[in-house]
Structure formats: C-alpha cells, structure tokens
C-alpha positions as CSV (number, residue, x, y, z in Angstrom):
1,M,-49.7,39.8,-21.6
2,A,-47.5,39.9,-18.5
3,A,-48.4,36.3,-17.4
4,P,-47.0,34.6,-20.5
5,S,-43.7,36.5,-20.0
6,L,-43.5,35.2,-16.5
7,H,-44.1,31.6,-17.6
8,A,-41.5,32.1,-20.3
9,V,-39.0,33.4,-17.7
10,A,-39.8,30.5,-15.3
11,A,-39.5,28.0,-18.1
12,S,-36.2,29.5,-19.2
13,S,-35.0,29.4,-15.6
14,L,-35.9,25.8,-15.3
15,R,-34.1,24.9,-18.5
16,A,-31.0,26.8,-17.4
17,V,-31.0,25.2,-13.9
18,A,-31.5,21.7,-15.4
19,A,-28.7,22.2,-17.9
20,S,-26.5,23.6,-15.1
21,S,-27.3,20.6,-12.9
22,L,-26.5,18.2,-15.8
23,R,-23.2,19.9,-16.4
24,A,-22.4,19.7,-12.6
25,V,-23.0,16.0,-12.7
26,A,-20.8,15.7,-15.8
27,V,-17.9,17.8,-14.5
28,P,-14.7,15.8,-14.9
29,G,-13.4,17.0,-11.6
30,R,-16.3,15.3,-9.8
31,R,-15.7,12.1,-11.7
32,T,-12.1,12.3,-10.4
33,V,-13.4,12.8,-6.9
34,A,-15.8,9.8,-7.2
35,A,-12.9,7.7,-8.7
36,S,-10.7,8.8,-5.9
37,S,-13.3,7.8,-3.4
38,L,-13.6,4.4,-4.9
39,Q,-9.8,3.9,-4.9
40,G,-9.5,5.2,-1.4
41,A,-12.2,3.0,0.0
42,A,-10.8,-0.1,-1.7
43,A,-7.3,0.7,-0.3
44,L,-8.7,1.2,3.2
45,G,-10.7,-2.0,3.2
46,P,-13.0,-2.4,6.2
47,Q,-12.0,1.0,7.6
48,A,-13.7,2.6,4.7
49,V,-16.9,0.9,5.7
50,A,-16.6,1.9,9.3
51,A,-15.3,5.4,8.9
52,P,-17.7,8.0,10.3
53,S,-16.8,10.4,7.5
54,W,-18.4,8.0,4.9
55,R,-21.5,7.7,7.1
56,A,-21.6,11.5,7.6
57,Q,-21.5,12.0,3.8
58,A,-24.2,9.5,3.2
59,M,-26.4,11.0,5.8
60,A,-25.8,14.5,4.5
61,A,-26.5,13.4,1.0
62,T,-29.8,11.8,1.9
63,A,-30.9,14.6,4.3
64,V,-32.8,16.6,1.6
65,P,-36.5,16.4,2.6
66,S,-36.3,19.8,4.3
67,R,-35.2,21.3,1.0
68,R,-38.0,19.6,-0.8
69,A,-40.4,20.8,1.8
70,R,-39.3,24.4,1.3
71,A,-39.6,24.0,-2.5
72,T,-43.2,22.6,-2.0
73,A,-44.1,25.4,0.3
74,A,-43.3,28.0,-2.4
75,P,-44.9,26.5,-5.5
76,G,-44.9,29.9,-7.2
77,R,-41.1,30.0,-7.2
78,R,-40.3,27.4,-9.8
79,A,-36.8,28.5,-10.3
80,R,-36.0,27.9,-6.6
81,A,-37.7,24.5,-6.8
82,A,-35.6,23.6,-9.8
83,A,-32.5,24.7,-8.0
84,A,-33.5,22.4,-5.1
85,T,-33.9,19.6,-7.6
86,A,-30.5,20.2,-9.0
87,A,-29.0,20.1,-5.5
88,V,-30.7,16.8,-4.9
89,L,-29.3,15.4,-8.2
90,G,-25.8,16.5,-7.2
91,R,-26.1,14.9,-3.8
92,R,-27.4,11.7,-5.4
93,V,-24.2,11.5,-7.3
94,L,-22.3,11.6,-4.0
95,V,-24.6,8.9,-2.6
96,V,-24.0,6.6,-5.6
97,A,-20.2,7.2,-5.4
98,T,-20.2,6.5,-1.7
99,A,-22.3,3.4,-2.0
100,A,-20.1,2.1,-4.8
101,A,-16.9,2.8,-2.8
102,V,-18.2,1.0,0.2
103,A,-19.2,-2.0,-2.0
104,A,-15.7,-2.0,-3.6
105,A,-14.1,-1.9,-0.2
106,G,-16.3,-4.8,0.9
107,S,-15.3,-6.8,-2.1
108,A,-11.6,-6.2,-1.4
109,T,-12.1,-7.2,2.2
110,A,-13.9,-10.4,1.1
111,A,-11.1,-11.2,-1.3
112,G,-8.5,-10.8,1.4
113,A,-10.5,-12.9,3.8
114,S,-10.8,-15.7,1.2
115,T,-7.0,-16.1,1.0
116,G,-6.8,-16.4,4.8
117,R,-3.7,-14.1,4.8
118,Y,-3.4,-11.2,7.2
119,P,-0.8,-8.4,7.3
120,V,1.9,-8.8,9.9
121,A,3.5,-5.5,9.0
122,T,3.0,-2.9,6.2
123,W,5.7,-0.3,5.8
124,S,4.7,2.3,3.1
125,M,8.0,4.2,3.4
126,N,6.3,7.5,2.8
127,E,7.7,9.4,5.7
128,G,9.0,12.9,5.1
129,A,12.6,14.1,4.7
130,G,14.8,13.4,7.7
131,A,12.3,11.0,9.3
132,R,13.9,8.5,11.7
133,T,10.9,6.3,12.4
134,M,9.5,3.9,9.8
135,I,5.7,3.6,10.4
136,D,3.9,0.3,10.3
137,S,0.4,1.0,9.0
138,S,-0.9,-2.5,9.6
139,G,-2.0,-1.6,13.1
140,N,0.4,-4.1,14.8
141,G,2.8,-1.4,16.0
142,L,5.9,-2.9,14.4
143,H,7.6,0.4,13.7
144,G,11.3,0.6,12.6
145,V,14.3,2.8,13.3
146,I,15.7,4.5,10.2
147,G,19.5,4.9,10.2
148,N,20.7,8.4,9.4
149,E,22.5,7.3,6.3
150,V,19.2,6.2,4.8
151,V,17.6,9.0,2.7
152,T,13.9,9.3,3.1
153,D,11.3,11.1,0.9
154,V,13.1,10.3,-2.3
155,G,10.8,10.7,-5.4
156,V,11.7,8.8,-8.5
157,R,9.8,7.4,-11.4
158,G,6.4,8.2,-9.9
159,A,7.1,6.8,-6.4
160,T,8.4,8.1,-3.1
161,G,10.5,5.9,-0.8
162,Y,13.8,5.4,0.8
163,R,17.3,5.5,-0.8
164,F,20.2,3.4,0.3
165,T,23.4,4.8,-1.2
166,R,26.1,2.5,-2.5
167,L,28.9,1.4,-0.1
168,Q,32.0,-0.5,-1.2
169,P,31.5,-4.2,-0.5
170,D,33.7,-5.6,2.3
171,R,35.4,-2.3,2.9
172,P,35.7,-1.4,6.6
173,P,34.2,0.0,8.7
174,A,30.7,-1.3,9.1
175,H,27.8,1.2,8.6
176,P,25.0,0.2,11.0
177,R,23.2,3.5,10.2
178,H,22.9,2.4,6.6
179,L,20.0,0.1,7.9
180,V,16.4,0.3,8.9
181,T,15.8,-2.1,11.8
182,V,12.7,-3.4,13.5
183,A,13.0,-4.8,17.0
184,D,12.7,-8.6,17.3
185,S,9.1,-9.8,17.6
186,S,7.7,-13.3,17.4
187,A,5.1,-11.8,15.0
188,L,8.0,-11.3,12.5
189,D,9.1,-14.9,12.7
190,P,7.7,-17.2,10.0
191,G,7.3,-20.0,12.6
192,N,5.2,-22.8,11.1
193,R,3.0,-20.4,9.2
194,D,2.6,-19.7,5.5
195,Y,4.6,-16.5,5.3
196,A,5.1,-14.0,2.5
197,V,7.4,-11.0,2.1
198,T,6.7,-8.5,-0.7
199,V,9.0,-5.6,-1.7
200,R,8.8,-2.9,-4.3
201,L,12.4,-1.9,-5.3
202,R,14.4,-0.1,-7.9
203,T,18.1,-0.4,-8.4
204,T,20.9,-0.2,-11.0
205,Y,23.3,-2.1,-8.8
206,Q,23.9,-5.8,-8.4
207,F,24.7,-6.6,-4.8
208,G,23.3,-6.6,-1.3
209,N,20.7,-7.9,1.1
210,I,17.4,-6.2,0.8
211,I,15.5,-7.5,3.9
212,Q,16.3,-10.3,6.4
213,K,15.6,-11.5,9.9
214,G,18.6,-13.4,11.2
215,Q,21.8,-14.5,9.5
216,A,23.4,-17.7,8.2
217,T,24.6,-18.7,11.7
218,A,21.5,-17.6,13.6
219,S,20.0,-20.2,15.9
220,G,16.4,-20.8,15.0
221,G,16.9,-20.2,11.2
222,N,16.5,-17.1,9.1
223,F,15.0,-15.6,5.9
224,K,16.3,-13.0,3.5
225,F,16.0,-11.3,0.1
226,Q,19.2,-10.6,-1.7
227,I,20.2,-9.5,-5.2
228,P,23.5,-10.9,-6.4
229,D,24.4,-9.9,-10.0
230,G,21.1,-8.0,-10.2
231,I,19.1,-11.3,-9.9
232,V,16.8,-11.4,-6.9
233,Q,17.0,-14.4,-4.6
234,C,14.9,-15.5,-1.7
235,L,16.0,-17.8,1.1
236,F,14.3,-19.5,4.0
237,R,16.3,-21.6,6.4
238,G,14.6,-23.7,9.1
239,S,15.1,-26.7,11.2
240,N,14.6,-29.1,8.3
241,G,16.9,-27.3,5.9
242,T,17.3,-24.4,3.5
243,I,15.3,-23.6,0.3
244,I,16.6,-20.9,-2.1
245,V,14.7,-19.7,-5.2
246,Q,15.9,-17.1,-7.7
247,A,14.6,-15.2,-10.7
248,S,15.7,-16.1,-14.2
249,R,16.6,-12.5,-15.3
250,R,18.1,-9.4,-13.8
251,I,15.9,-6.6,-12.5
252,N,18.6,-4.0,-11.8
253,D,17.4,-2.0,-14.8
254,G,16.4,1.2,-13.0
255,W,12.7,0.5,-13.1
256,W,10.4,-0.3,-10.2
257,H,9.7,-4.0,-9.6
258,V,7.4,-5.8,-7.1
259,V,9.1,-9.0,-5.8
260,R,7.2,-11.4,-3.6
261,C,8.5,-14.5,-1.9
262,E,6.2,-17.0,-0.1
263,R,7.0,-20.0,2.1
264,T,4.3,-22.5,2.6
265,G,4.1,-26.1,3.9
266,S,4.8,-27.4,0.4
267,G,7.7,-25.1,-0.7
268,V,8.9,-21.7,-1.6
269,S,7.9,-19.6,-4.6
270,L,9.1,-16.3,-6.0
271,A,7.1,-13.9,-8.1
272,V,8.3,-10.8,-10.0
273,D,5.8,-8.2,-11.1
274,G,2.9,-10.5,-10.5
275,R,4.3,-13.5,-12.4
276,T,5.7,-16.6,-10.6
277,V,9.3,-17.1,-11.9
278,A,10.6,-19.8,-9.5
279,R,9.3,-22.5,-7.2
280,R,10.9,-25.3,-5.2
281,S,9.1,-27.9,-3.2
282,G,9.9,-28.9,0.3
283,W,9.4,-27.9,3.9
284,T,12.0,-25.8,5.7
285,G,10.7,-26.5,9.2
286,P,9.9,-23.8,11.7
287,I,11.8,-20.5,11.7
288,S,12.1,-18.5,14.8
289,N,15.0,-16.4,16.1
290,G,15.8,-13.6,18.4
291,W,17.2,-11.2,15.8
292,P,15.8,-7.9,14.7
293,L,14.5,-7.5,11.2
294,S,16.8,-5.5,9.1
295,I,16.3,-3.7,5.7
296,G,19.4,-2.8,3.7
297,G,22.0,-5.3,5.0
298,K,23.2,-7.3,8.0
299,T,23.2,-6.1,11.6
300,D,26.0,-8.3,12.9
301,C,29.0,-7.7,10.6
302,D,32.3,-5.9,10.6
303,Q,33.2,-5.7,6.9
304,R,36.4,-7.8,7.7
305,D,35.5,-11.3,8.8
306,V,31.8,-10.9,8.0
307,G,30.6,-8.7,5.1
308,C,27.6,-6.5,5.7
309,D,26.2,-7.0,2.2
310,Y,24.7,-3.5,2.1
311,Y,21.9,-2.9,-0.4
312,A,22.1,0.0,-2.8
313,G,19.0,1.3,-4.5
314,D,15.5,2.5,-3.6
315,L,12.6,0.9,-1.8
316,D,9.0,2.0,-2.1
317,W,7.3,-0.3,0.3
318,V,7.6,-3.6,2.2
319,E,4.8,-5.9,3.4
320,I,4.8,-9.1,5.4
321,E,1.8,-11.4,5.4
322,A,1.1,-14.7,7.2
323,R,-1.6,-17.3,7.3
C-alpha cells in the first residue's frame, strides 16, 4: 500500500510543479520584461545584436543539457525532474524573447538603412540636474555646452528635458548662458546633402529661435527653426537662395510636439507630429559656415542692434540626420 501513495505524491508534485511553471511563464512582470527587451533592442538597433549581454543571455538560456543529465541520472526523483523541466520552460521564454528582440532590432536597422539616412547627432537631453555637458549619443562626439541659465532634468507631461526660461525680447543685456552650443563642425553643415532636423518641444510662448547654425548675415548660409506667434517655421539659406516653410496652426499649447524639417535637392518640407504640413520646391544650394550650432537663440547678438531671439519653453530631444 505504500507504493501507490508514493506514486500519488510524485504525481501530485508533478502537477504542482507544472502548474507553477505555467504560472511563471504567464506572470505579467515577465511579459513586461520581455516587452522591455523588445523595445530596448529596437531602440539600440545594431548594438542590440552585437551586445555581449544578449549573447550571454542566449547562451545561458540554451546551456541546460547538464540539468537534463542530472534529471536523467536520478529517474526515481520525478519531482526534481519536473522542476528541471520547469526551469527549461522558463529559460525558453527568455530565449524566445531574446530572439524576437534581436529580430526586431534587425528590422529597425534594415528600415533605417533603406532610407539611406544616418544620424549626424542625437541629443537626448536626459542629463541630470545641474549638468553642463549635452551628450551626443550618435557616437560622433558632437557634445554641447549647456549654459548655466538652462535648467536640466525637468520632468513635465511624461518627459524629461531642458527648460529655457522666458527672457524679455530685445531687452539688454544679452544672455549667452541661456544657450546650449555645439562647436562648429563640418558634420553639422548641411552642405549639398539631404539634411533633416527633428525636435521634440513643448511651449506656451510664441517667440524665439529653437535651433540654428549661423545667422542671417553668416557667410556660407544658415538654417534655423523658429516659432513666431506660436507657429513653427523652418528656414534654409544657401548660395542659391532661401526657402522658408511654416506650419498652418499654432503648437504653443503646452503639449509635446515633434517637429521635423528636411531639406533635399528638390525642396524643403515641414512635418508636425508625423504629418507633413508644408512643402516648398527649390534648391537652396550648399550651406556651410564656420558658426557653432546653438539651441535656444543666437550666439552673436546684443539685444540692442541685434536681437537674440531667445526661445522659451522645454526641449525633450534633438536629432540631426543626413543622407
């Protein structure tokens, strides 16, 4: 009579372990980890594929024969074998999540490659409070200097970025520390390339230059984003002339907006929140100057003869791409 009870106990243990393993697979927290892995890999692109940590996880997940061998070596201990099986199932979930994440990253990389664009600079603007260096995460080393009037680590409406406080237009003196500047580099000049600038911004004001390289009198041309009357405008000035495009509605409503301006060989287009809102045909000619890139206003101004056009509002990130 003792043997049946042992079988019953073993069967009960198997059922319990199997149920436990199923619950472990279905735990919402692990789904969140898998989803996070997918998103993280897609954001990292090719780095996600090459990162040793992903390989290490995949190798760890598939390195289970030794556990199976131990389970086979002790056939009488069914509960331990079932536990090993549950561990294998749990690790298979990680393998599937990892493989899916790598596949997603590869798809994202292929999509970027198909456009032919590459990042010139990517400023995420996620530095901590009091930071004075704006980090370029593109790998091109185009880091910026954050003026001490710019407030970093500002969280608002689900995002963290920089805040540029309001300054009275055309009231002296100039405030050069209201700006973020990146030293002149030929990589930042549009030149003859297709060239796009994308900004995520939030403001309730209606004035100021958001980002620019060069000014109206700069030899070699210039480009800039500005927001007069709360309506975003984009300007490219080259050797063949100037093209300006502007949105049809105000975006100074206190919500985050993604604004993208692109100059190509056939014209300049402006998109707000993923929708093209303005386009003008023409060719500006090459643009190349010796000026720094500035975020938040002009670098060469005195608020008397030349207004500084200081931006007021928040910026979450800025990216420049070329092709």
